[in-house]
C-alpha positions as CSV (number, residue, x, y, z in Angstrom):
1,M,-28.5,-1.6,15.8
2,F,-25.8,-4.5,15.9
3,S,-26.3,-7.0,18.3
4,L,-23.8,-8.3,20.5
5,I,-22.1,-11.7,19.3
6,K,-21.2,-14.7,21.2
7,H,-17.8,-15.6,21.4
8,L,-16.3,-18.8,19.1
9,P,-15.1,-21.6,21.1
10,D,-11.9,-20.9,23.1
11,S,-9.0,-20.3,21.2
12,S,-7.7,-23.8,20.0
13,F,-4.1,-25.0,18.2
14,I,-3.7,-27.1,15.3
15,S,-2.6,-30.4,16.6
16,N,0.8,-31.1,14.6
17,K,-1.0,-34.6,13.6
18,L,-3.2,-32.2,11.9
19,S,-5.3,-26.3,-3.0
20,N,-4.6,-22.8,-7.5
21,G,-4.2,-18.9,-7.4
22,Y,-2.0,-15.9,-8.5
23,I,-0.5,-12.8,-6.9
24,V,2.9,-11.0,-6.9
25,H,4.6,-10.7,-3.9
26,S,8.4,-11.3,-2.5
27,L,8.6,-12.6,1.1
28,H,12.2,-12.5,2.6
29,N,13.4,-14.7,5.1
30,A,16.4,-16.7,6.2
31,N,15.2,-19.6,4.1
32,A,14.5,-18.0,0.5
33,E,12.2,-15.6,-1.2
34,V,9.3,-16.4,-2.4
35,F,7.7,-15.1,-5.5
36,F,3.7,-16.3,-5.9
37,N,1.8,-15.0,-9.1
38,R,-1.3,-12.7,-9.2
39,K,-2.2,-13.1,-12.8
40,R,-5.2,-10.9,-12.9
41,E,-3.8,-7.7,-11.5
42,L,-0.6,-8.0,-13.6
43,V,-2.7,-7.8,-16.5
44,N,-4.9,-5.1,-15.4
45,F,-2.4,-2.8,-13.9
46,K,0.1,-3.5,-17.0
47,E,-2.8,-2.2,-19.5
48,A,-3.7,1.1,-17.0
49,F,0.2,1.9,-16.7
50,S,0.3,1.3,-20.9
51,D,-2.4,3.8,-21.9
52,F,-1.7,6.1,-24.3
53,S,-2.5,8.8,-22.0
54,P,-0.3,9.4,-19.2
55,K,-2.2,9.5,-15.7
56,L,-1.8,9.9,-12.0
57,H,-2.2,6.4,-10.4
58,V,-2.9,6.1,-6.7
59,V,-2.6,1.8,-5.6
60,L,-3.9,1.8,-2.2
61,G,-4.6,-1.4,0.1
62,P,-4.2,-2.6,3.5
63,P,-0.5,-2.7,4.9
64,S,1.5,-5.6,3.6
65,T,-0.9,-6.7,0.7
66,G,2.0,-6.6,-1.9
67,K,1.4,-3.2,-3.5
68,T,5.1,-2.3,-3.9
69,T,6.2,-5.8,-4.8
70,L,3.4,-5.8,-7.5
71,V,4.4,-2.5,-9.0
72,H,8.0,-3.3,-9.2
73,Q,7.2,-7.0,-10.8
74,I,5.0,-5.4,-13.7
75,L,7.8,-2.4,-14.5
76,T,11.0,-4.4,-14.0
77,N,9.9,-7.3,-16.2
78,D,8.5,-5.7,-19.2
79,K,11.3,-4.2,-21.6
80,N,8.2,-1.5,-22.6
81,F,8.7,0.5,-19.0
82,N,11.8,2.2,-18.0
83,P,10.7,2.8,-14.3
84,I,12.1,5.5,-11.8
85,F,11.8,4.6,-8.3
86,I,11.3,7.0,-5.4
87,N,11.3,5.6,-1.9
88,C,9.7,7.8,0.6
89,R,10.0,4.9,3.5
90,S,14.0,5.4,3.6
91,G,13.5,9.5,3.8
92,Q,14.2,10.5,0.3
93,F,11.5,13.0,0.5
94,D,11.7,14.3,4.2
95,S,13.9,17.3,3.4
96,L,15.1,19.9,0.5
97,E,18.5,18.2,-0.4
98,N,17.2,14.7,-0.3
99,V,14.1,15.8,-2.6
100,Y,17.0,17.2,-4.9
101,N,19.5,14.4,-4.6
102,S,16.6,11.3,-5.2
103,L,15.1,13.1,-8.7
104,S,18.7,14.0,-9.7
105,R,19.9,10.6,-9.0
106,Q,16.9,8.8,-10.5
107,F,16.4,10.5,-13.7
108,K,20.2,11.0,-14.2
109,T,20.0,7.1,-14.3
110,F,17.2,7.3,-16.8
111,F,18.5,10.0,-18.8
112,D,21.9,8.2,-19.3
113,K,20.1,4.9,-20.3
114,Q,18.1,7.2,-22.9
115,K,21.4,8.5,-24.4
116,E,22.3,5.0,-25.7
117,Y,19.0,4.3,-27.4
118,L,19.0,7.8,-28.8
119,R,22.2,7.1,-30.4
120,N,20.5,5.1,-33.1
121,L,17.5,7.5,-33.9
122,P,17.5,9.6,-37.0
123,N,19.5,13.0,-36.8
124,F,16.6,15.5,-36.6
125,E,15.6,13.7,-33.1
126,M,19.1,14.9,-31.6
127,G,17.4,18.1,-30.4
128,F,16.1,16.1,-27.6
129,K,19.8,14.4,-26.9
130,A,21.3,18.1,-26.8
131,N,18.2,18.6,-24.3
132,I,19.1,16.4,-21.6
133,P,20.4,17.9,-18.7
134,D,23.4,17.5,-16.4
135,F,22.7,16.6,-12.8
136,E,25.4,17.0,-10.3
137,L,24.4,15.6,-6.9
138,S,25.2,17.9,-3.6
139,S,27.0,15.3,-1.9
140,T,29.6,14.6,-4.7
141,K,30.6,18.1,-5.2
142,K,33.9,19.3,-3.1
143,E,32.3,22.0,-1.9
144,K,28.8,21.2,-0.6
145,E,26.6,23.6,-2.1
146,E,23.2,24.3,0.1
147,I,20.4,23.3,-1.7
148,T,17.2,25.6,-2.0
149,F,13.7,25.6,-2.5
150,A,14.8,27.7,-5.8
151,K,17.4,25.0,-6.9
152,V,14.7,22.3,-6.4
153,S,12.3,24.1,-8.7
154,E,14.8,24.7,-11.2
155,L,15.7,20.7,-11.0
156,F,11.9,20.2,-12.0
157,N,11.7,22.8,-15.3
158,K,14.8,21.0,-16.3
159,I,13.3,17.5,-16.2
160,A,10.1,18.5,-17.7
161,N,11.5,20.7,-20.3
162,A,14.0,17.6,-21.1
163,L,11.0,14.8,-21.4
164,P,9.5,14.5,-25.0
165,D,5.5,13.4,-24.7
166,W,4.4,9.9,-24.4
167,N,4.2,9.4,-28.0
168,F,7.8,9.5,-28.7
169,W,8.6,6.5,-27.0
170,N,6.1,4.5,-28.9
171,S,7.0,5.9,-32.1
172,Y,10.8,4.5,-31.3
173,K,9.5,1.7,-29.6
174,L,11.6,2.8,-26.7
175,P,10.8,2.0,-23.3
176,Q,8.4,4.3,-21.6
177,P,9.5,6.3,-18.5
178,I,7.1,5.8,-15.4
179,L,7.8,7.4,-12.4
180,V,6.9,5.1,-8.7
181,I,6.9,7.0,-5.5
182,D,6.2,4.1,-2.8
183,E,4.5,4.9,1.0
184,A,3.4,8.5,-1.1
185,N,1.7,9.4,2.0
186,R,4.9,10.4,3.8
187,F,4.4,13.7,1.6
188,S,3.0,15.3,4.0
189,R,6.4,14.9,6.5
190,L,7.9,17.2,3.8
191,G,5.1,19.7,4.0
192,N,5.5,19.6,8.3
193,S,9.3,19.2,8.5
194,L,10.8,22.4,7.1
195,N,10.3,25.9,6.5
196,G,9.1,26.4,2.7
197,G,8.0,22.5,3.0
198,Q,4.5,23.3,2.2
199,E,5.3,25.2,-0.7
200,L,7.8,22.5,-2.1
201,L,5.4,20.0,-1.9
202,K,2.6,21.8,-3.5
203,S,5.5,22.7,-6.5
204,F,6.1,18.9,-6.6
205,L,2.4,17.9,-6.9
206,D,1.8,20.5,-9.6
207,W,4.9,19.1,-11.5
208,L,3.2,15.5,-11.4
209,V,0.1,17.1,-12.8
210,L,2.3,19.0,-15.5
211,N,4.2,15.7,-16.7
212,T,1.3,13.7,-16.4
213,K,-1.9,15.2,-17.5
214,E,-0.6,18.8,-19.3
215,Q,2.6,17.5,-20.8
216,K,2.0,13.8,-21.4
217,S,5.6,13.0,-20.5
218,F,4.9,9.8,-18.2
219,H,2.7,7.7,-16.0
220,A,3.4,8.3,-12.3
221,I,2.3,5.7,-9.6
222,L,2.0,6.6,-5.9
223,T,1.4,3.9,-3.8
224,S,0.0,4.0,0.1
225,S,-1.7,2.2,2.7
226,D,-3.0,5.3,4.3
227,S,-6.8,5.2,4.2
228,F,-7.2,8.6,3.7
229,F,-4.2,9.2,1.0
230,L,-6.7,9.4,-2.0
231,D,-8.8,12.1,0.0
232,W,-5.4,14.0,0.8
233,I,-4.0,14.2,-2.5
234,I,-7.3,15.2,-4.2
235,N,-7.4,18.0,-2.1
236,E,-3.8,19.1,-2.5
237,L,-4.2,19.1,-6.2
238,H,-7.7,20.9,-6.4
239,I,-8.4,18.6,-9.4
240,P,-9.8,14.9,-9.5
241,H,-6.8,14.1,-11.7
242,V,-6.1,10.4,-10.0
243,T,-7.0,6.9,-10.8
244,P,-7.4,5.3,-7.8
245,Y,-6.9,1.4,-7.4
246,I,-7.0,-1.4,-4.8
247,V,-4.2,-4.3,-4.0
248,G,-6.1,-6.5,-1.5
249,D,-5.5,-9.8,0.1
250,L,-5.5,-13.3,-2.0
251,S,-8.7,-14.7,-2.7
252,K,-9.3,-18.2,-0.5
253,K,-8.6,-20.2,-3.5
254,E,-5.2,-18.2,-4.0
255,A,-4.3,-18.4,-0.4
256,E,-4.9,-22.0,-0.4
257,E,-2.5,-22.4,-3.4
258,Y,0.3,-20.3,-1.8
259,F,-0.5,-21.8,1.7
260,E,-0.1,-25.6,0.2
261,K,2.5,-24.9,-2.7
262,H,5.1,-22.3,-1.5
263,V,4.8,-22.1,2.3
264,L,4.7,-25.4,3.9
265,P,7.4,-26.8,1.5
266,R,9.5,-23.9,2.6
267,Y,9.2,-24.5,6.2
268,E,9.3,-28.4,5.4
269,C,5.5,-28.4,7.6
270,K,3.9,-31.3,6.0
271,E,1.6,-31.9,9.3
272,L,-0.3,-28.7,8.0
273,E,-1.4,-29.8,4.5
274,G,-4.6,-29.9,3.6
275,K,-5.6,-27.9,6.6
276,F,-6.0,-24.3,5.1
277,D,-9.5,-24.1,6.3
278,Q,-8.5,-24.3,9.9
279,V,-5.5,-22.2,9.4
280,C,-7.3,-19.3,7.6
281,K,-9.7,-18.7,10.5
282,I,-6.9,-16.8,12.0
283,T,-4.6,-15.8,9.4
284,G,-7.2,-15.1,6.7
285,T,-5.8,-14.7,3.1
286,R,-2.9,-12.2,3.5
287,M,0.3,-13.7,2.4
288,L,2.7,-12.0,5.2
289,I,0.6,-13.5,8.1
290,I,-0.1,-16.8,6.5
291,D,3.9,-17.0,6.1
292,M,4.3,-15.8,10.1
293,Y,1.7,-17.9,11.2
294,V,3.7,-21.2,9.8
295,G,7.0,-20.1,10.9
296,E,5.6,-19.4,14.4
297,Y,3.8,-23.1,14.1
298,E,7.2,-24.6,13.5
299,I,8.8,-22.9,16.0
300,S,6.2,-24.0,18.8
301,K,6.6,-27.4,17.4
302,G,3.1,-27.7,16.4
303,K,1.5,-26.1,19.4
304,L,0.7,-22.6,18.6
305,A,-2.7,-21.6,20.3
306,D,-4.5,-19.2,18.1
307,R,-4.0,-16.5,21.4
308,D,-0.5,-16.7,21.1
309,F,0.1,-15.9,17.4
310,S,1.8,-12.7,17.3
311,V,-0.6,-11.0,15.0
312,Y,-3.4,-11.8,17.0
313,E,-1.5,-10.6,20.2
314,L,-1.0,-7.0,19.1
315,E,-4.3,-6.9,17.8
316,Y,-6.3,-8.0,20.7
317,D,-4.1,-5.6,22.7
318,K,-4.4,-2.6,20.4
319,L,-8.4,-3.3,20.9
320,Y,-8.0,-3.5,24.7
321,R,-6.5,0.2,24.8
322,G,-9.2,1.4,22.2
323,L,-12.1,0.3,24.3
324,N,-9.7,3.0,27.2
325,P,-10.1,5.6,24.4
326,N,-9.4,8.3,27.4
327,E,-6.2,6.6,28.4
328,L,-4.9,6.5,24.9
329,H,-1.5,8.5,23.8
330,P,-2.9,11.0,21.1
331,Y,-2.0,9.7,17.7
332,K,-0.3,12.4,15.3
333,S,-1.6,14.8,18.1
334,R,-5.4,14.1,17.3
335,P,-7.0,13.0,20.4
336,P,-9.2,9.8,19.9
337,L,-12.9,10.9,19.2
338,W,-14.8,7.9,20.0
339,K,-16.1,6.1,23.1
340,D,-15.9,2.5,24.2
341,D,-19.4,2.2,23.3
342,D,-18.7,3.5,19.5
343,L,-15.9,0.7,19.3
344,I,-18.0,-2.2,20.5
345,K,-20.7,-1.2,17.9
346,T,-18.2,-0.9,15.5
347,M,-16.8,-4.8,16.2
348,E,-20.5,-5.9,16.3
349,A,-20.6,-4.7,12.9
350,I,-17.1,-6.4,11.7
351,V,-17.7,-9.6,13.2
352,N,-21.6,-9.7,12.1
353,A,-20.2,-9.3,8.4
354,K,-17.0,-11.2,8.6
355,D,-18.3,-14.1,5.8
356,Q,-18.3,-10.8,3.4
357,G,-15.5,-9.3,4.7
358,Y,-16.6,-5.7,5.1
359,I,-19.2,-2.9,6.1
360,L,-20.3,0.0,4.4
361,E,-19.0,3.1,5.5
362,R,-22.4,4.9,5.3
363,E,-23.6,2.5,8.0
364,L,-21.2,2.8,10.5
365,V,-21.6,6.2,10.3
366,K,-25.1,6.4,10.6
367,E,-24.9,4.3,13.6
368,I,-21.8,5.9,15.7
369,G,-21.1,9.3,13.8
370,F,-18.7,10.7,10.9
371,K,-16.2,11.9,13.4
372,Q,-16.1,9.0,15.4
373,V,-15.3,6.8,12.0
374,N,-12.8,9.0,10.8
375,S,-10.8,8.4,14.2
376,L,-11.1,4.8,14.2
377,I,-9.9,4.7,11.0
378,N,-7.0,7.2,11.8
379,Y,-6.2,5.2,14.9
380,N,-6.1,2.0,12.4
381,F,-8.9,0.0,14.2
382,L,-10.2,0.2,10.5
383,H,-9.3,0.3,6.9
384,R,-10.9,2.4,4.6
385,R,-11.5,1.4,0.6
386,P,-12.4,4.3,-1.0
387,T,-12.9,1.9,-4.6
388,K,-13.0,-1.3,-5.5
389,R,-10.9,-1.1,-8.8
390,F,-8.9,-4.2,-9.5
391,A,-9.6,-5.5,-5.8
392,Y,-10.4,-9.5,-6.1
393,D,-10.3,-10.6,-2.3
394,I,-13.8,-9.3,-1.6
395,K,-17.1,-9.3,-3.5
396,C,-18.9,-6.2,-3.0
397,L,-21.6,-4.9,-5.7
398,S,-21.7,-1.4,-3.8
399,N,-19.6,1.6,-5.5
400,E,-19.7,3.0,-2.1
401,A,-16.8,3.3,0.1
402,I,-16.4,0.2,2.6
403,L,-14.6,-0.5,5.8
404,T,-12.8,-3.7,6.9
405,A,-11.0,-4.6,9.9
406,M,-7.4,-4.4,9.5
407,N,-6.6,-8.1,9.1
408,M,-8.0,-11.7,10.0
409,P,-6.2,-11.6,13.5
410,S,-8.0,-8.5,14.3
411,V,-11.5,-9.7,13.8
412,R,-10.7,-12.8,16.0
413,A,-9.8,-10.4,18.6
414,M,-13.0,-8.6,18.2
415,E,-14.8,-11.9,18.8
416,D,-13.0,-12.4,21.9
417,H,-13.6,-8.8,23.4
418,L,-17.2,-9.1,22.5
419,S,-17.4,-11.9,24.2
420,L,-15.8,-10.6,27.4
421,V,-18.2,-7.5,27.0
422,S,-21.0,-10.0,26.8
423,S,-20.1,-12.0,29.9
424,N,-19.6,-8.8,32.2
425,K,-23.1,-7.2,31.3
426,K,-24.9,-10.5,32.6
């Protein structure tokens, strides 16, 4: 049984009198764009995406850990890759027309590039050039044509038939095509948003398998922050033809370098130099959260209490509502399946394990039940990691699925709630 934990000393602020690592990230603010190099992941992912046998890669991880930026950095800065990007955040996969136009636009650009390369190839390879399809976007036609499921399927076939296998690109030292779909968990919107959407979704996923596993035309990368996306994609494909990875937070050493060498100079915040150990207690090692904290610290003129940090406030309020599950508005039409005591036991487990940074999913299921754990994950009180491949922020010897808090401010909020629970029981 997990025991109740005593609250840490009252939330404090860092007095305004108040070091080497690697990652890839882009952070935008009014001052500058920051890029921090994540060397281990760069090497590992480049090798995986260059494998001679095309695969369907699923890049997972908590929200805002830099999955998209990492993948883009690898593919856009290496002349051996010719990436094709689809962004599901922008609605490129929420209707028949958007699917058709997104794929048409991206592959038209890709094939136009290939024509330039192919001009220098021997004549016998001109057969490939002749097979390059013409793409017409529905939005550019004088009389807008209705996009049907049959027309999208025809586009899938055109692209698949025009692409050679992976060895072709290597043989002529040409940049290799690689399809990247950001926030691929939004595929489900396609299946639910229109008549025939589920059929179109299945057709697209089959097309991915055809071009990766069967015809070996290109690697495909799907990124997602959804804890259950891996399970979903495997169930939809009915085959285990995916390779999962995790992009986690920075290690403590990496985060300290990012803090000292990139964030503080950008905010001209010298009073926090040498104080990352204290800052890390509320921010953890996620770059976005570190950046937000220093920004808010500056705005507060050095008097930012931990309880006033915006990420902490949001997590504290979410947990408060989670302790009253009967009052919660159902998420995605799924009512919460846990009771307040289940969340208390979960918070105790996370807080007791905060030094190692995770708990085994199996252990929490044993304590509160399978449905309850899944419901807490669905409502984003926990994040689930089904693999540890390429993750360097957590040292876990087990190959089992693990659970973490959504971020470090959430852990601190759990501590505070547990302190109140303990006080109320006295």
